[in-house]
C-alpha angles and dihedrals in degrees: 000000000000111000092219095050128185127053119012117274134179114249089180122013122223111264130218111269127208117192138162120257112268096028130100121267122209122198116185141174136178117229133181131192144131119258092036108262128237108240127203135174123223138189123191087356091299120117116245113228124202097256138106110000093352124092128178125194138161128222105188105298093343114102120199135197115194121192114193125216095358122207131196088266089066090064114112144074124320122195125209113205126190125189138174135162091280102048149312141245138183141192134188134220131187124233115203119192110200116233104048122115114276092232093055090045092052091047095051093046096049108032118107117280129182109232090176118014125209115275125229113246143189122215138173119252110276094024124114119255122207130193118189131181137172118226135189125200141128115253096029108267124245109238129210123185120209137182119215089340097309129107113253095236089059094059106021131059112241093251093057097069143023131203117204144174131210131190115273096049098288117151122187139192118194123189114197124220097350122227130202094261089055090076114104145080117320119197130196112209117194124189139174134158092282099052146295141268135201136198132169143199137188126240118201116192113199114217109235131185130034115328120229105261099151114140112261091235087073091059114098092224094062092051088062104069093189090066094055113088121214124233128177130194133175116249111268094027127105125258118208124193120188127191122187112207129170132185146112122278090041107258123250110235124212123180119203134181117208087342097308123116116253117219124197113262144135094305100026117065117186118187147129111249128218092265092058097257120140103227137198115191119191108198124212096356119224133191092265088062091072110115148079118307119199129194109204118192122187141165136159091285096057144286140267136193136210124187137193131180115224118208117190111206119213117238119254092248114043132201114250088221119014126210117270128218116262139204119199138165124246115278091016127118120262121201124191120189135183138162125231125209096253138019093242097055110115119216138193127211122223135182095211104300096345117094113226125225126202115255144105091321100040129039118195123193136179130187120161109319093337121108123189135187119192119195112199128206090004118210138183092272089059088066109109149075117321122197134196107200127193122212093255091057099261112144139197116200133200132175116222113203115195113208121204145091093330109067099175115037133203119261116255091249141001119208120195137162122245110278094026124110121254113210128190125186129188130179123203131195098249139031125248095026120157105257134174135191122211136183118198089342096307117114113240124233125195117264134162088276099035116065120198115180137162125199107184106290092355120089123188135195121186129180106204122213093356126216128198088259088067091068115114147095111309115202132187119203128194114168107310093337126093141172126196141199132187111232114206118186112194115208111246117249108238095218133151114253124265118258120263120264136209095041113185137175124208120194101173091116114075117254093000140090124211109208119194136175143167125237116249119268092249093057093126091051096048105013117196118229091208149327132258122212122199132185135206127199110232124222099019096100090241118121094193118131116208125199110243103175147342130218133193107212108344118118097200136040135179119228111206129202093246090063094067124077098228143001110282146115111279136197123203135203135180140204136182121240139192134161091281096056144283135291128240117284122259116204121218113243102253145009126258131210113235131183124197106249121225113234134193113258098175114015129213117280129213113256126220107194133173114243112272096023128105122267118215127197126182139176130193119212134188093238138029110261138156112250141172133233124220133193112204090337095311116115114240124227127201110268141131092295103036121055120183125189134183124192113174104293095353122093124183141178127198121196111195122218103358117214137207088260090062092063110123094008116157115233114199133186119200128185135147105318091344131107126162133163140194137176131245115218126186105229100228140009105207126202137163127234113275094025123106123253119220119193114181139176138169128229131209089222116049090201095055118118118233133190128206123218135185116202089340095309118117114243124219128189108275142145108316095007121088128184114203134190123192118165107300092346123097119189135187114200125193102190099202117017121223129184091258089060088074115108147081116315126189136186112207135193128173104295100358141064141178126206134214128190112208124194116187116195133182115257115269117272109240129198117222110236111243124213123281093258091055093051096047114046131179115191135172119248110269093025125109125269115213119184117181137180139167125228131203095232113052089200095054122110121235132194128209124218135185117203088341095308119119112243126221129195112266140147106316094009120090133174119202134193121192119163106307093339120101119191136187114199125191105190098204119015121223129192088253090058090070114105146079118321128188137189113208138189126181090269107027145026138200125206127215129185120209126192118191116199120204130216095218117081120218112209114212136116122251091240091061092057090076120061130188110192129180116230111268096026123106123264113221119185116181138176138171126226130210090222114048091201095059116116117228135193128208122219134184116201089340094309117118114242124219131188109274141142108316093008120089125183113197134188121193116166106298093347121099119187135186114197126188107189099210121018120225130184089256089063091070113111148081116315123193133195108199138186127179092269105026145020141197125211129209129190116212126190119185116201124200101198126090116291113262114241114272091003104148125228107226125217121188115235129189092224 
C-alpha cells in the first residue's frame, strides 16, 4: 500500500531531456497513490500507445516512456497523467532532440498546447453549461470560443455567456440558462506568435417540459389563408422549405405538419444551411405528405410563424399497387412488392439515390405485373427509402425501418466544407453498451480535434475543423450491429467576398451623409473580413478615388463634414474585402455636399479677476472663421471697454476695468457651428466689520428656485442673514459683517451656479491728529521728551520709529499704552535724540519732530566744518568747548572712534582735536564730536588726484 495514500501525486516530476538525434530518449516520473493509479503518456493531447518506437514500462512507482531512434520531429512536450478512483494529476516534460533548427525548436516549445481539453457535457434546458480547458503557451495564448464555426458574439447576446481566465492557464466558457439552440459543437481556438491550437467539445441540451403538440388549426396563422403559401411537388420528388429567421438570442425552431411535431429521420431532414436558413427537406414525397407545414421560431423576445401548404401531385401513370412501408428486425428478410400497369413495363430498384443490382444481397423477381425486391440478411445500413421506378419516371416509394440494437442510425452521407465541423450521432437501445467508432477501418481515438462522447444511450462523434483528409467511411459498431456514413469534406474555395448589396445614402442630417448597405447573400460561404469606403470629389476633373475609412462588421457609417479636406460635392463607393482579395466596388446612388466643420481646439476658460483689472478670454479653433462675442446674451461691439481680436484660428476678447456688477457674467463666443461659454468672476468682495454684505444674481427664469451656500454648507434665513427674491433677482444680505462671514459663497440652481468670494476686514485704525505744539517739540539736553497720540481702536497695536528705525524699550526709553492713548517717554534727552519720530498702526501713521538744545557751546566757524584733504596728507579736526572739563566722544559715520595707530585724539584745555596722520580715500565721511548736551559735525572728503595749484589745505582752529 502506498504510504501517501489517496489521490495520485508526483514523488518525482519528469525532467527535461536533451538527446542526440538517432539515440533513445527516456522520460520518467515517480508517482504515488492508493489505489495504484493508471498512468498514461500523451503528446499533442493524443495518448501514446506501446507500439512502434514507443515502449512503456513500470519499475515500482517509477513510470518510464522510452522513444527509440529519436528524430527532430520527436522534440516537444510530453505529458504524464495519473488517475485513480479518488483523483488525478499530470505533469509535463520537454524533449529536445539536438540538430533541429532553433526557430522550429522555439516554435514547438512555445506554441499553444492543450494540457486538459474541454469536456463534452449534457445539461437540462435552463441549466448553466460550463466548458473548461487548461492551456500552455509562451506568451500566454489568446483564446477565442466558437459554436459550430461561428463566433459567440454573432449568435448570442452578451448576457448569455461569459468567457474567463484563471491563473494556471485555465480558460472557461460559461453559458447561462441554456436553450435548445445552444446545443452543438463548441471549439476553443488558442493562438500566440509561435502557433495555434484547437480543441472542441459537444453540448447537448435536453428538452424538458411539455412539447408543443397543439393542432395547427388552433394557430392564428393557419386561420388566415392568405398567409399560407402554396407549394406543389411531383410524387417521388423532394420538397424543400427554407425559413430565414434572425434574432438574439438565437431563435429555437420547431417544424410541424398539420399541427404535429416533425422529428429528423430518413425522410425528414432538419438543419440550418450555410446561408443561415432553417431548412426542412421532405425526401421522396408521397401522398401522405400532403398538408400544411409550419416553421415556428421563438426566443425570449417573442415568436413568429411561417406556413406553407404542400400538395403532392400523382404521376401520369400510376402503379396498380404501390409499395408499402415495412418494419423488420436485423438479420431478417425484407420483401417489397408492387404492381405496374402492364406486364411489359420495365422497372428499376433504388435505395434512395443508389441503384440496386441483383445478387446475393438483393433478389429481384417479375411475373406478370408483379414486381418484387427481396433484401437478405438485413442490417442497419439497409434502413432507408426504397423506390421502384418505371421507365416513364413514375415511382412507388416505401420506407424500410430496421429494428434492432441501433435505434438512431447514421445518415447515408455527410457533406461539409473544409473548416466546418462534421457531427455524427447514434442512439442504441441500452446504456453502457460496448461501442466503437471507425473511419476507413481504423478505430478512432479521442484527440483535441476528434470528439468521442457518450451520454447514456446516445453516442456522438465530431470531427472539429475538418480538412479534406478527414473524408472517408465512418462506421459505428455495437455488438454485431453497425451503421455507416460517408463523410465528404469539400475543399474550401479561397475566393474574395461578394460585393455588398442594397447600398443607400441618407442626407437628412445637415452636413453629413449616412451610408448603409447589406452583406451579400453568400456571406457565410465567402465571409468578408471588412469593408472599404472610398470618396471622389466631384467637379474637379480628377477621377481619383481616395480611401476614407474601413470598418470590420458595421453595415452603416456616417460621413461628417469635418472628415473631408474642403467644401465640395462628394461621391462614395464601397467594396468587401477578405484575405483572398476584394470584391467589385458598388457606388452609392448620388453625391452629397459636405463642408469641413470648425471645431474647438482650446475652449474658453472661466476668469477670476480682481476688481478694476482687465479680464481676457480666448478660444482656439481648427479653422479661421468670423465669430461674435456676447455678454449675458447681448452682442458686444468694439469700443473703449471691449476689445476683440482675431488672428488666424485664435479669437480673443478683453474687457477693461471689470466692476462688481460684472461678477458672474456669462461670456459667449458664437461662430459657424461653434458655441462656447465661460463665466467672469470678480475675485473678492471686500467688506468691513459692522457693514452689510449684499450678494446678488439674476436668473433667466423668475420662477426658478435657488439655494445659497457658504463654504459648501447650505444657508437658511436666520438672525442677521436674509434671503430675498424679487422677479429675476436673488439677493443674500448679511446685515452686519463679522470676520467669520468671510469665505466662498455660491448661488445654485438646477444646472448652474455662480460664486462669490467675500473678505471681511476690521475697520482701519486711525490716529487722531494732535496740535502743532505736540507734533514739533524743542527740549533742552537732559530734559524729558514726551510724545503722545490717540488711536481710534483702543485694542490696536502701535509701533514707534526714530528716523525710520524701529524703537524698543530700554533704559531711559519707555512706551506706554493706556486706553486709546499711546505715549513715548525719553527720560533724559541727549543731542542725539533730536530727529524725526513716528507712531504707526497697520492703517495710519503720525509724525513728530524733536529738537534737543545743548548747554555747551562749540566754537568753530561754518567754513571749518567742511574739509577737502589730498590723499597722504594729515586730517586735523578741532573744536573748542566752553567747559574745559567736559568729556567728548568722536564718531565717524556713526561709529565711535578710539585712539589707535594712525588716529590720535587730543585734549588741551578747552581744545579737542582729532588727528589722522595720513589721509586715505576710506577716511572720507561724516565725523562728529559729541558731548552729553551738544555735538559738532564735520564733513571730510579725501581726494586721490594731484593737488591743484594754490589749493589751500584747511586746518580747523578753535579761534
